[in-house]
C-alpha positions in Angstrom: 154.3 93.6 111.1 151.1 94.9 112.9 149.0 97.6 111.5 146.6 99.6 113.5 143.0 99.9 112.3 141.2 103.0 113.3 137.4 103.2 113.2 135.7 106.4 113.7 132.0 106.9 114.1 130.2 109.6 112.1 126.9 111.1 112.9 124.7 111.5 109.8 122.9 114.8 109.3 119.9 114.8 107.0 119.6 117.7 104.6 116.3 118.8 102.9 116.0 120.8 99.7 115.9 124.1 101.6 119.4 123.4 102.8 118.1 123.4 106.4 119.9 120.9 108.6 117.7 118.4 110.4 118.9 116.4 113.3 118.3 112.6 113.0 115.5 111.3 115.2 115.3 107.8 116.5 112.6 105.5 115.2 111.9 107.6 112.1 113.0 106.5 108.6 115.2 109.2 107.0 113.9 110.8 103.8 116.0 112.7 101.4 113.4 115.3 100.7 111.0 116.6 103.3 108.9 119.6 103.0 107.9 121.4 99.8 106.8 119.0 97.0 107.6 121.7 94.4 111.3 121.5 95.3 111.2 117.7 94.8 109.5 118.2 91.4 112.2 120.7 90.4 114.9 118.3 91.6 113.5 115.5 89.3 113.0 117.7 86.3 115.2 116.7 83.4 116.3 119.5 81.1 116.6 118.4 77.5 119.8 120.5 77.1 121.5 118.3 79.8 121.2 115.1 77.7 122.4 113.9 74.4 120.1 111.3 72.7 121.2 108.7 70.2 118.9 106.2 68.4 120.3 103.0 67.0 118.4 100.4 65.0 119.9 97.0 65.7 118.1 95.0 63.1 118.6 96.0 59.5 117.4 95.6 56.7 113.9 96.0 58.1 111.1 93.9 56.6 107.4 94.5 57.3 106.9 90.9 58.4 109.5 91.0 61.1 110.5 92.9 64.2 112.5 96.0 64.9 115.1 96.1 67.7 115.7 99.7 68.8 118.2 101.1 71.3 117.9 104.6 72.7 121.0 106.0 74.5 120.7 108.9 76.9 124.0 110.5 77.8 124.1 112.9 80.8 126.1 116.0 79.9 125.2 118.0 83.0 127.3 118.4 86.2 124.7 116.6 88.4 123.1 113.2 88.3 119.8 113.0 86.5 116.9 111.1 88.1 114.2 109.8 85.8 110.9 108.6 87.4 108.7 106.1 85.6 105.1 105.1 86.6 105.4 101.6 85.1 107.9 99.2 83.6 107.9 100.9 80.2 110.9 103.2 79.6 110.7 104.1 75.9 107.9 104.7 73.4 108.5 103.7 69.8 106.4 105.3 67.1 106.5 104.8 63.3 105.4 107.8 61.3 104.5 107.9 57.6 105.3 110.6 55.1 102.3 112.6 56.3 103.7 112.5 59.9 100.8 110.3 61.0 101.3 107.5 63.5 101.3 104.2 61.7 102.6 102.0 64.5 103.0 102.5 68.2 104.9 100.1 70.5 102.3 98.1 72.4 101.4 99.3 76.0 100.0 95.8 77.0 103.4 94.6 78.2 103.8 97.4 80.8 103.5 96.3 84.4 102.2 98.9 86.9 105.4 98.9 88.9 107.0 102.3 89.3 110.8 102.7 88.7 113.6 105.1 88.8 116.7 105.4 86.6 119.6 107.5 87.8 122.2 108.6 85.3 125.4 110.0 86.9 127.3 112.9 85.3 129.2 111.9 82.1 127.5 108.5 82.1 124.8 107.0 79.9 121.7 104.8 80.1 120.7 102.4 77.3 117.0 101.5 76.8 116.1 98.7 74.4 112.8 97.7 72.9 111.6 95.2 70.3 108.7 96.3 68.2 106.9 93.7 66.0 105.8 95.1 62.7 102.3 94.0 61.7 101.5 92.1 58.5 98.3 94.2 57.8 98.0 97.0 55.4 99.1 99.8 57.8 102.8 99.2 57.2 103.6 99.0 53.5 107.1 99.0 52.0 108.5 102.5 51.9 110.3 105.2 53.9 109.1 105.9 57.4 110.3 108.0 60.3 111.1 106.2 63.5 110.6 108.2 66.6 111.8 106.9 70.0 111.1 108.9 73.2 111.3 108.4 76.9 107.8 107.6 78.2 107.8 110.0 81.2 109.7 112.7 79.4 108.3 112.9 75.8 110.4 116.0 75.0 113.5 113.8 75.2 113.4 111.9 71.9 115.4 110.9 68.7 114.2 110.3 65.2 115.6 108.4 62.3 114.5 107.6 58.7 114.2 103.9 57.9 113.3 102.0 54.8 110.9 99.1 55.2 111.2 96.5 52.5 
């Protein structure tokens, strides 16, 4: 039995944020957004109401001489994909706060490479960011109850907190 294969050629039409149709030109790389940079900034803005944030601690019980594995889950609740832009390789910022709400420990920025990146979260999907924070053995972190705050580096208004007990 023979089946016929039909191939049709489609001509791509580029669309910029102003919804104006641009005809493709030979020899020029296509760009998704041309024109107004404010429209590009608005397209890349992440609304905190569009995401659900969950913080998980993967290593328990926590001891002040060990490390802390943290997982931050971002779930896209909106009807459109969310694009997150990052200036370097760091994706999340982990902070340990004491009972006076002062920073006791901050995840180290030395490991970040100056390589920009992008994370796209489609609608009704999630992105998982993991980090390992080493707890120092000095006097800053003593046994007690602390607040763990984990946020997205480029979007500090997207965060989750959780109380932890350090033995």
